[in-house]
Residue, then its C-alpha position, 0 to 999 in steps of 0.5 A: x530492466x529496472x534502474x534507480x533514477x533518483x531517490x525513490x523513482x524506478x524505471x519500469x520499462x525503457x524503450x529507446x524509440x519511445x522513452x521510459x516509464x518511471x514510478x515513484x515508490x510513494x505511488x506504490x505505497x499509495x496503491x498499497x495503502x488504498x488497497x489495504x483500507x478497502x478491506x472490511x475490518x481495516x480501520x486505517x493505516x497507522x498515522x493515516x486518515x480514513x478513506x472518508x476523509x481523504x477526499x476532503x483533506x487531500x492525499x498527502x498522508x496516504x502513504x503513512x504506515x506503509x514502507x515499500x522496497x523495490x529491488x529488481x522489479x520485486x516489491x516488499x511491502x510493510x504495512x501498519x494498520x488499525x483493525x476494527x473491533x470484532x473482526x478475525x485478525x488472521x482472516x482480515x490480514x490475509x485479505x489485506x495481503x491478497x488485495x495489496x499484492x493483486x493491486x500492486x501487481x495489476x497496476x504496476x506490473x511489478x512482482x510482490x514478494x511479500x506483504x508484512x502487516x503489523x497490527x498497531x491498534x484496534x478501534x472500538x466501536x462507540x455506539x450511543 
């Protein structure tokens, strides 16, 4: 059963013979952020860097724009994203919700109850 060990760390699995598996809520937030930015039409997480820059500057700001709550192995995710201009917002957001839910559930074994999205801006394409 899931227990809170230290602030933001949860036990996913505990076995007296082998030991415990713990996960930090920042890891779940990072999974959500990466999954969201992989969807076509999503510019970036709010206050975050884009996928292209992550490899150059590191992963420190990857969880900005993501709030994760874990209670009894059920995850609630709140995302703030910027969209690329010209994409259908409802369709893109549904794709983000599905991708984030599937990614968290597949990687952690936790159940995702909801993925809430706030559109914080639209990136305008500047072509010259």
